[in-house]
N, CA, C and O atoms as CSV, one atom per row, in Angstrom:
chain,resi,resn,atom,element,x,y,z
A,1,UNK,N,N,-46.096,6.120,-130.148
A,1,UNK,CA,C,-44.818,6.286,-129.491
A,1,UNK,C,C,-45.001,6.142,-127.979
A,1,UNK,O,O,-45.946,6.681,-127.403
A,2,UNK,N,N,-44.102,5.424,-127.361
A,2,UNK,CA,C,-44.137,5.225,-125.917
A,2,UNK,C,C,-42.896,5.865,-125.317
A,2,UNK,O,O,-41.783,5.638,-125.790
A,3,UNK,N,N,-43.091,6.669,-124.270
A,3,UNK,CA,C,-41.993,7.314,-123.569
A,3,UNK,C,C,-41.831,6.652,-122.214
A,3,UNK,O,O,-42.821,6.394,-121.529
A,4,UNK,N,N,-40.592,6.372,-121.816
A,4,UNK,CA,C,-40.354,5.731,-120.522
A,4,UNK,C,C,-39.781,6.741,-119.530
A,4,UNK,O,O,-38.791,7.416,-119.815
A,5,UNK,N,N,-40.424,6.834,-118.352
A,5,UNK,CA,C,-39.980,7.699,-117.269
A,5,UNK,C,C,-40.032,6.879,-115.983
A,5,UNK,O,O,-41.063,6.284,-115.671
A,6,UNK,N,N,-38.933,6.842,-115.238
A,6,UNK,CA,C,-38.874,6.072,-113.985
A,6,UNK,C,C,-39.337,4.633,-114.175
A,6,UNK,O,O,-40.083,4.107,-113.350
A,7,UNK,N,N,-38.904,4.003,-115.246
A,7,UNK,CA,C,-39.232,2.614,-115.568
A,7,UNK,C,C,-40.713,2.376,-115.829
A,7,UNK,O,O,-41.159,1.229,-115.804
A,8,UNK,N,N,-41.485,3.428,-116.079
A,8,UNK,CA,C,-42.900,3.285,-116.412
A,8,UNK,C,C,-43.119,3.770,-117.837
A,8,UNK,O,O,-42.570,4.791,-118.251
A,9,UNK,N,N,-43.923,3.031,-118.575
A,9,UNK,CA,C,-44.214,3.405,-119.950
A,9,UNK,C,C,-45.404,4.345,-119.999
A,9,UNK,O,O,-46.466,4.038,-119.457
A,10,UNK,N,N,-45.232,5.481,-120.643
A,10,UNK,CA,C,-46.318,6.408,-120.867
A,10,UNK,C,C,-46.734,6.266,-122.312
A,10,UNK,O,O,-45.915,6.439,-123.214
A,11,UNK,N,N,-47.952,5.966,-122.537
A,11,UNK,CA,C,-48.431,5.757,-123.891
A,11,UNK,C,C,-49.705,4.952,-123.844
A,11,UNK,O,O,-50.566,5.212,-123.004
A,12,UNK,N,N,-49.849,3.978,-124.726
A,12,UNK,CA,C,-51.081,3.186,-124.748
A,12,UNK,C,C,-51.323,2.489,-123.416
A,12,UNK,O,O,-50.389,2.087,-122.723
A,13,UNK,N,N,-52.592,2.358,-123.081
A,13,UNK,CA,C,-52.959,1.643,-121.853
A,13,UNK,C,C,-52.447,0.215,-121.918
A,13,UNK,O,O,-52.413,-0.398,-122.985
A,14,UNK,N,N,-52.052,-0.305,-120.774
A,14,UNK,CA,C,-51.575,-1.675,-120.680
A,14,UNK,C,C,-52.687,-2.540,-120.096
A,14,UNK,O,O,-53.362,-2.141,-119.148
A,15,UNK,N,N,-52.868,-3.717,-120.667
A,15,UNK,CA,C,-53.933,-4.617,-120.257
A,15,UNK,C,C,-53.611,-5.292,-118.933
A,15,UNK,O,O,-52.465,-5.657,-118.673
A,16,UNK,N,N,-54.630,-5.455,-118.098
A,16,UNK,CA,C,-54.515,-6.233,-116.865
A,16,UNK,C,C,-55.277,-7.531,-117.089
A,16,UNK,O,O,-56.459,-7.503,-117.433
A,17,UNK,N,N,-54.616,-8.667,-116.898
A,17,UNK,CA,C,-55.285,-9.970,-117.008
A,17,UNK,C,C,-56.042,-10.233,-115.715
A,17,UNK,O,O,-55.441,-10.381,-114.651
A,18,UNK,N,N,-57.354,-10.288,-115.815
A,18,UNK,CA,C,-58.206,-10.444,-114.630
A,18,UNK,C,C,-58.267,-11.909,-114.233
A,18,UNK,O,O,-58.610,-12.774,-115.038
A,19,UNK,N,N,-57.926,-12.174,-112.969
A,19,UNK,CA,C,-57.987,-13.532,-112.418
A,19,UNK,C,C,-59.317,-13.777,-111.732
A,19,UNK,O,O,-60.275,-13.026,-111.919
A,20,UNK,N,N,-59.367,-14.828,-110.940
A,20,UNK,CA,C,-60.592,-15.223,-110.253
A,20,UNK,C,C,-61.060,-14.154,-109.276
A,20,UNK,O,O,-60.261,-13.411,-108.706
A,21,UNK,N,N,-62.370,-14.097,-109.098
A,21,UNK,CA,C,-62.982,-13.149,-108.164
A,21,UNK,C,C,-62.877,-13.667,-106.733
A,21,UNK,O,O,-63.097,-14.856,-106.506
A,22,UNK,N,N,-62.556,-12.831,-105.779
A,22,UNK,CA,C,-62.200,-11.422,-105.890
A,22,UNK,C,C,-60.782,-11.272,-106.448
A,22,UNK,O,O,-59.854,-11.955,-106.014
A,23,UNK,N,N,-60.635,-10.370,-107.410
A,23,UNK,CA,C,-59.361,-10.152,-108.074
A,23,UNK,C,C,-58.703,-8.900,-107.512
A,23,UNK,O,O,-59.323,-7.838,-107.458
A,24,UNK,N,N,-57.447,-9.026,-107.094
A,24,UNK,CA,C,-56.700,-7.892,-106.553
A,24,UNK,C,C,-55.512,-7.604,-107.448
A,24,UNK,O,O,-54.746,-8.505,-107.792
A,25,UNK,N,N,-55.361,-6.338,-107.825
A,25,UNK,CA,C,-54.225,-5.896,-108.631
A,25,UNK,C,C,-53.464,-4.852,-107.843
A,25,UNK,O,O,-54.061,-3.944,-107.263
A,26,UNK,N,N,-52.128,-4.981,-107.821
A,26,UNK,CA,C,-51.252,-4.051,-107.108
A,26,UNK,C,C,-50.496,-3.201,-108.099
A,26,UNK,O,O,-49.974,-3.705,-109.094
A,27,UNK,N,N,-50.438,-1.894,-107.824
A,27,UNK,CA,C,-49.627,-1.003,-108.657
A,27,UNK,C,C,-48.166,-1.205,-108.278
A,27,UNK,O,O,-47.667,-0.595,-107.332
A,28,UNK,N,N,-47.489,-2.066,-109.025
A,28,UNK,CA,C,-46.078,-2.357,-108.777
A,28,UNK,C,C,-45.154,-1.465,-109.597
A,28,UNK,O,O,-43.954,-1.728,-109.678
A,29,UNK,N,N,-45.697,-0.415,-110.204
A,29,UNK,CA,C,-44.850,0.520,-110.928
A,29,UNK,C,C,-44.304,1.545,-109.936
A,29,UNK,O,O,-44.702,1.571,-108.771
A,30,UNK,N,N,-43.417,2.363,-110.397
A,30,UNK,CA,C,-42.826,3.391,-109.530
A,30,UNK,C,C,-43.531,4.738,-109.676
A,30,UNK,O,O,-43.040,5.757,-109.192
A,31,UNK,N,N,-44.679,4.737,-110.342
A,31,UNK,CA,C,-45.394,5.981,-110.605
A,31,UNK,C,C,-46.896,5.768,-110.399
A,31,UNK,O,O,-47.369,4.635,-110.496
A,32,UNK,N,N,-47.651,6.824,-110.118
A,32,UNK,CA,C,-49.110,6.685,-110.035
A,32,UNK,C,C,-49.686,6.217,-111.372
A,32,UNK,O,O,-49.129,6.496,-112.434
A,33,UNK,N,N,-50.804,5.507,-111.303
A,33,UNK,CA,C,-51.480,5.032,-112.505
A,33,UNK,C,C,-52.977,5.284,-112.381
A,33,UNK,O,O,-53.505,5.448,-111.281
A,34,UNK,N,N,-53.647,5.312,-113.520
A,34,UNK,CA,C,-55.104,5.254,-113.568
A,34,UNK,C,C,-55.467,3.853,-114.027
A,34,UNK,O,O,-54.989,3.389,-115.062
A,35,UNK,N,N,-56.314,3.178,-113.257
A,35,UNK,CA,C,-56.789,1.842,-113.600
A,35,UNK,C,C,-58.198,1.979,-114.165
A,35,UNK,O,O,-59.059,2.612,-113.554
A,36,UNK,N,N,-58.432,1.383,-115.334
A,36,UNK,CA,C,-59.737,1.423,-115.966
A,36,UNK,C,C,-60.432,0.084,-115.770
A,36,UNK,O,O,-59.840,-0.973,-115.987
A,37,UNK,N,N,-61.697,0.143,-115.356
A,37,UNK,CA,C,-62.519,-1.054,-115.154
A,37,UNK,C,C,-63.809,-0.840,-115.939
A,37,UNK,O,O,-64.514,0.146,-115.721
A,38,UNK,N,N,-64.122,-1.768,-116.862
A,38,UNK,CA,C,-65.353,-1.619,-117.635
A,38,UNK,C,C,-65.936,-2.971,-117.990
A,38,UNK,O,O,-65.227,-3.973,-118.077
A,39,UNK,N,N,-67.235,-2.976,-118.190
A,39,UNK,CA,C,-67.931,-4.190,-118.606
A,39,UNK,C,C,-68.020,-5.223,-117.505
A,39,UNK,O,O,-67.763,-4.940,-116.335
A,40,UNK,N,N,-68.391,-6.424,-117.905
A,40,UNK,CA,C,-68.556,-7.514,-116.951
A,40,UNK,C,C,-69.742,-7.267,-116.033
A,40,UNK,O,O,-70.553,-6.370,-116.263
A,41,UNK,N,N,-69.825,-8.083,-114.988
A,41,UNK,CA,C,-70.848,-7.914,-113.957
A,41,UNK,C,C,-70.114,-7.747,-112.642
A,41,UNK,O,O,-69.865,-8.717,-111.926
A,42,UNK,N,N,-69.768,-6.502,-112.331
A,42,UNK,CA,C,-68.986,-6.165,-111.144
A,42,UNK,C,C,-69.942,-5.882,-109.994
A,42,UNK,O,O,-70.943,-5.187,-110.167
A,43,UNK,N,N,-69.628,-6.426,-108.811
A,43,UNK,CA,C,-70.470,-6.169,-107.640
A,43,UNK,C,C,-69.806,-5.240,-106.634
A,43,UNK,O,O,-70.495,-4.653,-105.800
A,44,UNK,N,N,-68.474,-5.090,-106.691
A,44,UNK,CA,C,-67.819,-4.097,-105.835
A,44,UNK,C,C,-66.413,-3.794,-106.340
A,44,UNK,O,O,-65.742,-4.635,-106.939
A,45,UNK,N,N,-65.994,-2.553,-106.073
A,45,UNK,CA,C,-64.641,-2.090,-106.353
A,45,UNK,C,C,-64.128,-1.479,-105.064
A,45,UNK,O,O,-64.752,-0.573,-104.511
A,46,UNK,N,N,-62.992,-1.970,-104.581
A,46,UNK,CA,C,-62.415,-1.478,-103.331
A,46,UNK,C,C,-60.947,-1.143,-103.559
A,46,UNK,O,O,-60.289,-1.713,-104.429
A,47,UNK,N,N,-60.444,-0.195,-102.749
A,47,UNK,CA,C,-59.050,0.220,-102.847
A,47,UNK,C,C,-58.398,0.103,-101.481
A,47,UNK,O,O,-59.022,0.367,-100.453
A,48,UNK,N,N,-57.112,-0.305,-101.486
A,48,UNK,CA,C,-56.344,-0.440,-100.249
A,48,UNK,C,C,-55.014,0.286,-100.377
A,48,UNK,O,O,-54.326,0.187,-101.393
A,49,UNK,N,N,-54.669,1.014,-99.326
A,49,UNK,CA,C,-53.366,1.676,-99.273
A,49,UNK,C,C,-52.354,0.842,-98.510
A,49,UNK,O,O,-51.149,1.051,-98.645
A,50,UNK,N,N,-52.840,-0.116,-97.696
A,50,UNK,CA,C,-51.928,-0.892,-96.849
A,50,UNK,C,C,-51.902,-2.377,-97.191
A,50,UNK,O,O,-51.150,-3.127,-96.569
A,51,UNK,N,N,-52.694,-2.825,-98.156
A,51,UNK,CA,C,-52.710,-4.228,-98.538
A,51,UNK,C,C,-53.513,-5.120,-97.627
A,51,UNK,O,O,-53.589,-6.327,-97.857
A,52,UNK,N,N,-54.123,-4.552,-96.586
A,52,UNK,CA,C,-54.901,-5.345,-95.634
A,52,UNK,C,C,-56.340,-4.850,-95.526
A,52,UNK,O,O,-57.270,-5.655,-95.472
A,53,UNK,N,N,-56.526,-3.543,-95.494
A,53,UNK,CA,C,-57.848,-2.946,-95.335
A,53,UNK,C,C,-58.303,-2.382,-96.666
A,53,UNK,O,O,-57.663,-1.489,-97.221
A,54,UNK,N,N,-59.421,-2.908,-97.182
A,54,UNK,CA,C,-59.977,-2.448,-98.444
A,54,UNK,C,C,-61.228,-1.620,-98.185
A,54,UNK,O,O,-62.082,-2.003,-97.385
A,55,UNK,N,N,-61.329,-0.487,-98.863
A,55,UNK,CA,C,-62.479,0.397,-98.731
A,55,UNK,C,C,-63.291,0.356,-100.015
A,55,UNK,O,O,-62.783,0.677,-101.089
A,56,UNK,N,N,-64.567,-0.045,-99.901
A,56,UNK,CA,C,-65.458,-0.070,-101.050
A,56,UNK,C,C,-65.732,1.368,-101.455
A,56,UNK,O,O,-66.146,2.181,-100.629
A,57,UNK,N,N,-65.501,1.688,-102.728
A,57,UNK,CA,C,-65.650,3.075,-103.148
A,57,UNK,C,C,-67.019,3.391,-103.737
A,57,UNK,O,O,-67.270,4.530,-104.129
A,58,UNK,N,N,-67.904,2.407,-103.805
A,58,UNK,CA,C,-69.283,2.670,-104.200
A,58,UNK,C,C,-69.531,2.796,-105.696
A,58,UNK,O,O,-70.634,3.158,-106.106
A,59,UNK,N,N,-68.534,2.506,-106.511
A,59,UNK,CA,C,-68.699,2.523,-107.967
A,59,UNK,C,C,-68.428,1.130,-108.508
A,59,UNK,O,O,-67.705,0.350,-107.888
A,60,UNK,N,N,-69.004,0.814,-109.664
A,60,UNK,CA,C,-68.830,-0.521,-110.246
A,60,UNK,C,C,-67.975,-0.526,-111.494
A,60,UNK,O,O,-67.784,-1.573,-112.113
A,61,UNK,N,N,-67.468,0.610,-111.866
A,61,UNK,CA,C,-66.600,0.730,-113.029
A,61,UNK,C,C,-66.129,2.166,-113.151
A,61,UNK,O,O,-66.597,3.056,-112.439
A,62,UNK,N,N,-65.193,2.374,-114.069
A,62,UNK,CA,C,-64.669,3.715,-114.287
A,62,UNK,C,C,-63.158,3.717,-114.245
A,62,UNK,O,O,-62.504,2.709,-114.515
A,63,UNK,N,N,-62.618,4.873,-113.900
A,63,UNK,CA,C,-61.171,5.063,-113.846
A,63,UNK,C,C,-60.781,5.400,-112.412
A,63,UNK,O,O,-61.374,6.286,-111.797
A,64,UNK,N,N,-59.788,4.695,-111.878
A,64,UNK,CA,C,-59.411,4.820,-110.472
A,64,UNK,C,C,-57.912,5.093,-110.351
A,64,UNK,O,O,-57.093,4.415,-110.971
A,65,UNK,N,N,-57.571,6.087,-109.552
A,65,UNK,CA,C,-56.176,6.497,-109.345
A,65,UNK,C,C,-55.537,5.626,-108.264
A,65,UNK,O,O,-56.087,5.477,-107.173
A,66,UNK,N,N,-54.370,5.050,-108.575
A,66,UNK,CA,C,-53.612,4.269,-107.584
A,66,UNK,C,C,-52.184,4.780,-107.534
A,66,UNK,O,O,-51.527,4.907,-108.567
A,67,UNK,N,N,-51.709,5.070,-106.346
A,67,UNK,CA,C,-50.301,5.397,-106.144
A,67,UNK,C,C,-49.496,4.107,-106.100
A,67,UNK,O,O,-50.077,3.031,-105.958
A,68,UNK,N,N,-48.171,4.186,-106.217
A,68,UNK,CA,C,-47.357,2.971,-106.116
A,68,UNK,C,C,-47.681,2.186,-104.841
A,68,UNK,O,O,-47.846,2.764,-103.768
A,69,UNK,N,N,-47.766,0.879,-104.977
A,69,UNK,CA,C,-48.045,-0.095,-103.908
A,69,UNK,C,C,-49.508,-0.156,-103.488
A,69,UNK,O,O,-49.868,-1.053,-102.726
A,70,UNK,N,N,-50.366,0.746,-103.939
A,70,UNK,CA,C,-51.786,0.641,-103.609
A,70,UNK,C,C,-52.417,-0.480,-104.426
A,70,UNK,O,O,-51.900,-0.871,-105.472
A,71,UNK,N,N,-53.548,-0.992,-103.926
A,71,UNK,CA,C,-54.215,-2.119,-104.568
A,71,UNK,C,C,-55.666,-1.781,-104.886
A,71,UNK,O,O,-56.300,-0.976,-104.203
A,72,UNK,N,N,-56.176,-2.417,-105.941
A,72,UNK,CA,C,-57.597,-2.349,-106.265
A,72,UNK,C,C,-58.117,-3.774,-106.279
A,72,UNK,O,O,-57.477,-4.675,-106.820
A,73,UNK,N,N,-59.292,-3.973,-105.674
A,73,UNK,CA,C,-59.894,-5.306,-105.613
A,73,UNK,C,C,-61.261,-5.248,-106.276
A,73,UNK,O,O,-62.088,-4.392,-105.960
A,74,UNK,N,N,-61.483,-6.173,-107.201
A,74,UNK,CA,C,-62.729,-6.235,-107.953
A,74,UNK,C,C,-63.428,-7.550,-107.621
A,74,UNK,O,O,-62.840,-8.625,-107.743
A,75,UNK,N,N,-64.690,-7.455,-107.200
A,75,UNK,CA,C,-65.523,-8.644,-106.989
A,75,UNK,C,C,-66.519,-8.664,-108.140
A,75,UNK,O,O,-67.160,-7.655,-108.431
A,76,UNK,N,N,-66.647,-9.810,-108.790
A,76,UNK,CA,C,-67.496,-9.866,-109.978
A,76,UNK,C,C,-68.111,-11.243,-110.163
A,76,UNK,O,O,-67.628,-12.237,-109.620
A,77,UNK,N,N,-69.211,-11.283,-110.961
A,77,UNK,CA,C,-69.811,-12.533,-111.412
A,77,UNK,C,C,-69.323,-12.852,-112.825
A,77,UNK,O,O,-69.102,-14.017,-113.157
A,78,UNK,N,N,-69.153,-11.816,-113.662
A,78,UNK,CA,C,-68.605,-11.940,-115.010
A,78,UNK,C,C,-67.441,-10.959,-115.096
A,78,UNK,O,O,-67.620,-9.767,-114.845
A,79,UNK,N,N,-66.267,-11.438,-115.442
A,79,UNK,CA,C,-65.041,-10.626,-115.395
A,79,UNK,C,C,-65.132,-9.357,-116.247
A,79,UNK,O,O,-65.589,-9.400,-117.390
A,80,UNK,N,N,-64.693,-8.224,-115.681
A,80,UNK,CA,C,-64.633,-6.983,-116.445
A,80,UNK,C,C,-63.361,-6.923,-117.282
A,80,UNK,O,O,-62.482,-7.775,-117.152
A,81,UNK,N,N,-63.270,-5.925,-118.128
A,81,UNK,CA,C,-62.043,-5.601,-118.840
A,81,UNK,C,C,-61.302,-4.589,-118.006
A,81,UNK,O,O,-61.898,-3.625,-117.525
A,82,UNK,N,N,-59.976,-4.797,-117.820
A,82,UNK,CA,C,-59.188,-3.879,-117.016
A,82,UNK,C,C,-57.896,-3.504,-117.730
A,82,UNK,O,O,-57.344,-4.289,-118.501
A,83,UNK,N,N,-57.431,-2.304,-117.461
A,83,UNK,CA,C,-56.166,-1.842,-117.985
A,83,UNK,C,C,-55.664,-0.719,-117.110
A,83,UNK,O,O,-56.382,-0.239,-116.232
A,84,UNK,N,N,-54.420,-0.292,-117.347
A,84,UNK,CA,C,-53.895,0.844,-116.586
A,84,UNK,C,C,-52.987,1.690,-117.467
A,84,UNK,O,O,-52.430,1.226,-118.462
A,85,UNK,N,N,-52.858,2.952,-117.061
A,85,UNK,CA,C,-51.989,3.881,-117.755
A,85,UNK,C,C,-51.257,4.710,-116.731
A,85,UNK,O,O,-51.893,5.362,-115.903
A,86,UNK,N,N,-49.904,4.706,-116.760
A,86,UNK,CA,C,-49.150,5.576,-115.866
A,86,UNK,C,C,-49.503,7.034,-116.119
A,86,UNK,O,O,-49.769,7.432,-117.254
A,87,UNK,N,N,-49.504,7.822,-115.054
A,87,UNK,CA,C,-49.810,9.252,-115.195
A,87,UNK,C,C,-48.705,10.089,-114.621
A,87,UNK,O,O,-48.784,11.318,-114.648
C-alpha cells in the first residue's frame, strides 16, 4: 500500500535511473527523502544545498538524507544502483 502526502508517495522505494558520470540527482519532491546508493564502483558522493557547491561526504555508498531542492552527485566508473524513499 502506498500513501500520498504532499504529492509524495510513502511506500516502496522509487528507482533512480543513473545517467552518465558524474551523475546529479535533485530532490524535486516537496518532502525530505532518503537516497540509497549501493553497488557499482563509486569514487565520490557529494551533496549540494545550493546547486553550485558540492561537498564530498567521504562515503561511497549508503543512505543519504536530502531536503527538497538539495542535490546528490555520484562520480563512478561502474554505475551504482540508486533509489529514494520520502520520509
